[in-house]
Structure formats: C-alpha cells, structure tokens
N, C-alpha and C positions, 0 to 999 in steps of 0.2 A: 515266646520266644526269647530266648538269651541273646543279650548285645555282646555275653561277653568277648572280648578278642583274643582268639586262641593263639595269635604267635606269643612266641617267648623270646625274650632277648637276651644274651649273657650279660650284655654290657647296657647298663644307663642311656648313655649316651644314643645308642642304636636306639632305644625306645623312647626317646624325646624327638628322636628325626622322625621315626616312625609318625608319633602323634600329628606333628607338624605338618605332614603328609596327608594322614589319611583319616585321623581320629573326627567324629562329626560330631562335637560337644554342643548342637543345636539340640541332641535327642535328649539332653540331661547331664551327669555330672558322672565321669568316670572317676575311677582312683587306681593311680598306678602302682600295682604293689611289687611287696618282693617273699621269695621265699627261698629256702635253703632246698634244695633236692636231697637225694638220698646220699648222693655223691659226695656233696658238700658243696655244689655250687650255688650260687644266687643267682634267680630265674626271675624276671622282671616280665609283669604284664598286666593288662588292665581290665577293670568290672567295672561294669556299672552300677549303680547305689543297689538293685533288686540285690545282683548278684553276690554282692559282698555281704550282703544283710544275709542272705542265704546261707552263703559260708559261715558267718558266724554262729547261727543259729544252729547248723547241722554240726559244724566239729567245735562249739563253743569255746571260739579262741578266736583274734581279731588278726587279719595280716597287718605285716607291716606296711603302710601308707607311706609311699616316699613322696607323692605328690599329689594335690586333685586338681585333676581338669574340668574347667567351667566352660 
C-alpha cells in the first residue's frame, strides 16, 4: 500500500501547513518534492521513501526535493 499523499499544493506554504497538521512522520521519512506540470505550474506533494525510490527507478530521474520530513 502506497503512503504517497496525493494532495497537491500550488504553494510551498500550503504544503508545509498541511504537513504540520496531517503528516504522520512516525511512519518514516517523507520527501516534499515538486515537479513542473505540463502547463508550467509547480506542484508540491509528499512521497515516502519507497515511493520516491520507485519513481527514480521507473523514470530514471530524481524529483526535486524541497525538504525532508522525519
């Protein structure tokens, strides 16, 4: 079961506010990452370590990590 948080945020501030309220870091490390979508907007979201590694293996690229939450 994936622990990827599918909420996307338009702004870094929104992602941080959500994480302080909702993210359970007792379950492990989460990466706050961002990608630029096809329309040119930055989107922020959280991935656990397994999902981050899976993305890297599948796409052969690293996502841009903004912060690590432990």
